[in-house]
Every structure is written in structure tokens, then in C-alpha cells.
C-alpha positions as CSV (number, residue, x, y, z in Angstrom):
1,X,-62.5,-48.9,-73.9
2,X,-63.3,-52.6,-73.8
3,X,-65.7,-53.7,-71.1
4,X,-64.8,-56.5,-68.6
5,X,-67.6,-58.6,-70.1
6,X,-66.3,-58.2,-73.6
7,X,-62.8,-59.0,-72.4
8,X,-64.0,-62.3,-70.8
9,X,-65.8,-63.3,-73.9
10,X,-62.7,-62.8,-76.0
11,X,-60.6,-64.9,-73.6
12,X,-63.1,-67.7,-73.5
13,X,-63.8,-67.8,-77.2
14,X,-62.6,-71.1,-78.7
15,X,-62.0,-72.7,-75.4
16,X,-63.2,-76.4,-75.4
17,X,-66.4,-77.0,-73.5
18,X,-66.1,-79.1,-70.4
19,X,-67.8,-82.4,-70.4
20,X,-68.4,-85.5,-68.3
21,X,-65.6,-87.9,-69.3
22,X,-67.4,-91.0,-68.1
23,X,-70.6,-90.2,-70.1
24,X,-68.5,-89.5,-73.2
25,X,-66.6,-92.7,-72.9
26,X,-69.8,-94.7,-72.5
27,X,-71.2,-93.1,-75.6
28,X,-68.0,-94.1,-77.5
29,X,-68.3,-97.6,-76.1
30,X,-71.8,-97.9,-77.5
31,X,-70.6,-96.7,-80.9
32,X,-67.6,-99.0,-81.0
33,X,-69.8,-101.9,-79.8
34,X,-72.3,-101.3,-82.5
35,X,-70.0,-100.5,-85.4
36,X,-66.5,-101.8,-84.4
37,X,-63.3,-99.9,-84.4
38,X,-62.9,-99.3,-88.1
39,X,-66.6,-98.6,-88.6
40,X,-66.6,-95.7,-86.1
41,X,-65.3,-92.6,-87.8
42,X,-63.8,-89.6,-85.9
43,X,-66.8,-87.5,-86.8
44,X,-69.2,-90.1,-85.6
45,X,-67.4,-90.5,-82.3
46,X,-67.2,-86.7,-81.5
47,X,-70.9,-86.4,-82.5
48,X,-71.9,-89.4,-80.3
49,X,-69.8,-88.1,-77.4
50,X,-71.1,-84.5,-77.7
51,X,-67.6,-83.0,-77.9
52,X,-65.5,-81.1,-80.4
53,X,-62.3,-82.1,-82.1
54,X,-60.1,-80.0,-79.7
55,X,-61.7,-81.6,-76.6
56,X,-61.2,-85.1,-78.2
57,X,-57.5,-84.5,-78.8
58,X,-56.8,-82.8,-75.5
59,X,-58.6,-85.5,-73.5
60,X,-58.1,-88.8,-75.4
61,X,-55.2,-88.1,-77.6
62,X,-56.1,-90.7,-80.3
63,X,-58.9,-92.9,-81.5
64,X,-56.9,-96.0,-80.4
65,X,-56.5,-94.6,-76.9
66,X,-60.2,-93.9,-76.7
67,X,-61.0,-97.4,-77.9
68,X,-58.9,-98.9,-75.1
69,X,-60.7,-96.8,-72.5
70,X,-64.1,-97.6,-74.0
71,X,-63.2,-101.3,-73.9
72,X,-62.2,-101.0,-70.3
73,X,-65.6,-99.5,-69.6
74,X,-67.3,-102.4,-71.3
75,X,-65.3,-105.0,-69.5
76,X,-66.1,-103.3,-66.1
77,X,-69.8,-103.4,-67.0
78,X,-70.0,-106.9,-68.4
79,X,-67.4,-108.3,-66.1
80,X,-69.6,-107.5,-63.1
81,X,-72.5,-109.8,-64.1
82,X,-70.1,-112.4,-65.6
83,X,-68.1,-112.8,-62.4
84,X,-71.2,-112.6,-60.2
85,X,-73.1,-115.4,-62.1
86,X,-69.9,-117.6,-62.2
87,X,-69.7,-117.4,-58.4
88,X,-73.4,-118.0,-57.7
89,X,-74.2,-121.1,-55.7
90,X,-72.0,-124.0,-54.6
91,X,-72.9,-126.2,-57.6
92,X,-70.8,-125.5,-60.6
93,X,-73.3,-126.7,-63.1
94,X,-75.9,-124.4,-61.7
95,X,-73.5,-121.5,-61.8
96,X,-72.8,-122.1,-65.5
97,X,-76.5,-122.5,-66.3
98,X,-77.2,-119.1,-64.6
99,X,-74.2,-117.6,-66.4
100,X,-75.7,-118.5,-69.8
101,X,-79.2,-117.4,-68.8
102,X,-77.8,-114.0,-67.9
103,X,-75.8,-113.9,-71.2
104,X,-79.1,-114.5,-73.1
105,X,-80.7,-111.6,-71.2
106,X,-77.7,-109.2,-71.5
107,X,-77.1,-109.9,-75.2
108,X,-80.6,-109.0,-76.1
109,X,-81.2,-105.9,-74.0
110,X,-83.3,-103.1,-75.6
111,X,-81.2,-100.3,-74.2
112,X,-77.8,-101.5,-75.5
113,X,-76.4,-102.8,-78.7
114,X,-77.0,-106.5,-79.2
115,X,-74.4,-109.2,-78.6
116,X,-71.0,-108.5,-76.9
117,X,-68.4,-105.9,-77.7
118,X,-65.5,-108.3,-77.0
119,X,-66.6,-111.5,-78.8
120,X,-65.4,-110.8,-82.4
121,X,-63.8,-107.4,-82.0
122,X,-60.5,-107.1,-83.8
123,X,-60.7,-110.6,-85.4
124,X,-60.2,-109.1,-88.9
125,X,-58.1,-106.1,-88.0
126,X,-55.2,-105.2,-90.3
127,X,-51.6,-105.5,-89.2
128,X,-51.5,-101.8,-88.2
129,X,-54.1,-102.5,-85.5
130,X,-52.4,-105.7,-84.2
131,X,-52.1,-104.2,-80.6
132,X,-55.9,-103.8,-80.5
133,X,-56.4,-107.2,-82.0
134,X,-54.2,-108.7,-79.3
135,X,-56.0,-106.7,-76.5
136,X,-59.4,-108.1,-77.5
137,X,-58.0,-111.6,-77.8
138,X,-56.6,-111.3,-74.3
139,X,-60.0,-110.3,-72.9
140,X,-61.5,-113.4,-74.5
141,X,-58.8,-115.5,-73.1
142,X,-59.3,-114.0,-69.6
143,X,-63.0,-115.0,-69.6
144,X,-62.0,-118.6,-70.6
145,X,-59.5,-118.7,-67.7
146,X,-62.2,-117.6,-65.3
147,X,-64.4,-120.4,-66.5
148,X,-61.6,-122.9,-66.2
149,X,-61.0,-121.8,-62.6
150,X,-64.6,-122.2,-61.7
151,X,-64.7,-125.6,-63.3
152,X,-61.5,-126.7,-61.4
153,X,-63.2,-125.7,-58.2
154,X,-66.2,-127.7,-59.1
155,X,-63.9,-130.7,-59.8
156,X,-62.3,-130.3,-56.4
157,X,-65.7,-130.3,-54.8
158,X,-66.6,-133.5,-56.5
159,X,-69.2,-131.9,-58.8
160,X,-67.2,-132.8,-62.0
161,X,-65.6,-136.2,-62.7
162,X,-61.8,-136.2,-61.8
163,X,-60.9,-137.3,-65.4
164,X,-62.9,-134.5,-67.1
165,X,-60.8,-132.3,-69.4
166,X,-61.3,-128.9,-67.7
167,X,-59.5,-126.8,-70.3
168,X,-61.4,-128.4,-73.1
169,X,-64.6,-127.7,-71.2
170,X,-63.7,-124.1,-70.6
171,X,-62.9,-123.6,-74.3
172,X,-66.2,-125.2,-75.3
173,X,-68.2,-123.0,-73.0
174,X,-66.3,-119.9,-74.0
175,X,-67.0,-120.8,-77.7
176,X,-70.7,-121.1,-76.8
177,X,-70.6,-117.8,-74.9
178,X,-69.1,-116.1,-78.0
179,X,-71.4,-117.9,-80.4
180,X,-74.5,-116.7,-78.5
181,X,-73.2,-113.1,-79.0
182,X,-73.0,-113.6,-82.7
183,X,-76.5,-115.1,-82.8
184,X,-77.8,-112.1,-80.9
185,X,-76.2,-109.7,-83.4
186,X,-77.9,-111.6,-86.1
187,X,-81.3,-111.1,-84.4
188,X,-81.8,-114.1,-82.2
189,X,-84.2,-113.5,-79.3
190,X,-83.5,-114.1,-75.6
191,X,-85.7,-117.2,-75.7
192,X,-83.8,-118.5,-78.7
193,X,-80.4,-118.0,-76.9
194,X,-81.8,-119.7,-73.8
195,X,-82.7,-122.7,-75.9
196,X,-79.1,-122.9,-77.3
197,X,-77.7,-122.7,-73.8
198,X,-80.0,-125.4,-72.5
199,X,-78.8,-127.8,-75.3
200,X,-75.2,-127.0,-74.5
201,X,-75.7,-127.6,-70.8
202,X,-76.5,-131.2,-71.7
203,X,-72.8,-131.6,-72.4
204,X,-71.9,-130.7,-68.8
205,X,-70.2,-133.7,-67.2
206,X,-72.1,-135.1,-64.3
207,X,-70.4,-136.5,-61.2
208,X,-71.8,-139.4,-59.2
209,X,-74.0,-138.6,-56.2
210,X,-71.4,-140.3,-54.0
211,X,-68.6,-138.1,-55.2
212,X,-70.7,-134.9,-54.9
213,X,-71.7,-135.9,-51.3
214,X,-68.0,-136.5,-50.5
215,X,-67.1,-133.1,-51.9
216,X,-69.7,-131.3,-49.9
217,X,-68.6,-133.0,-46.7
218,X,-65.0,-132.0,-47.4
219,X,-66.1,-128.4,-47.9
220,X,-68.0,-128.4,-44.6
221,X,-64.9,-129.6,-42.8
222,X,-62.8,-126.8,-44.3
223,X,-65.4,-124.2,-43.2
224,X,-65.4,-125.5,-39.7
225,X,-61.6,-125.5,-39.6
């Protein structure tokens, strides 16, 4: 006669082990960040995530679906400091200076892969991976739009000359943002990235003191209203 214990063991044999999905996705995110989509094999992913093939298929369905979820996890993490720094202070130039200072720090953290998961991801993807290529390009474009919106606000506040080309400025600073990530991947230190950012900030268009004062006065009137 089979004991109850033996019966339970037989029923549970082969059942996928439970795991923390968030922890597993973050592990996959780090691997994709370090090696890219094509450089991260199925075996490498399951090993990094600490799960078996059955759990992978039952939970994530495919490598592409996992990559999308891992990218969302990265965007949520990096997007937090990106948005926070872009909003800091009332002066738009200071906000951008702080943004690039933070980028230099984040891109060279000891506890994470260097650079940025989004910056060049998918740039050389084959046609079969076009949806992933388009997704990563959309994330880069979203960051540029956020920069443009902050620059527009600075222009409204009189902190940027009214004839400044906001979209060209946003594209320039986004290119700098991505270039710093590549530099970090190539081994640039935090101080080196900060030097690059400091040089780039010299291109920031300066408004006249009179225009800045007028913008500040207008903002105070709006707040009182």
C-alpha cells in the first residue's frame, strides 16, 4: 500500500518550482543589459533567473516577451531618476546639468552593468526582430520628447531665448545622453563622463537677465492666481 507521503511526492514530482517573478525579471534585465538580446541565450537566462525551462515557458511564454518585460523593468528604474532630475529646480539649465551629473553616476555604478540598456539596444537587430528594434527606438524617442517639453517650459519662463530651436536642442542633449552611455560601456569613469557633460552644457543657450526676471515674475503671478 502506498503511503500518503509517497503519494504526495509522486504528484509533486516534476512540478515547476515557485519563484519571485520580479526578482527573476530583474535578473533577466541585467543579463539583457550586459549582453543584449541576441547575446543572451535561453540557457543563460534560465540560469541567471534561477528557474527551469518549464517555469520559463509557463510564465514568460517566449524570450521576446521576457525581453519586453525586462525592458519595462529597466525603464521604470531609470525613468524614475531621469524624470526626477529633469523636474528639479525652476531653472532649466540647472535641471539639465543635474540630469547629466546623475547620468554620469548611474552609468558607472558598481552594482549594475555599465551604460544604459536602452541607448543602443536593437540598433543592429535583424528584420525578424524589427518589433523589438522599434520598441527600443520608441523609448529613446520618448526620452527626447521629455527633454523637449522641459526645454519648452524653460523657454516659456524666459530661461531660453525665444528663437532657440528647442527640438534641435533636445536632439543634441539626447545624443549626448546616449553617447555618455557608450563611453561608460567602453570604460569611461564617472569623472570623465562629468567632464563631457560640463563641456556640452557650454552649448546651452543663455537668456538675458531681463528676460529671466520677466519669466520669474510671470510665474509668480500664475501661482498667486
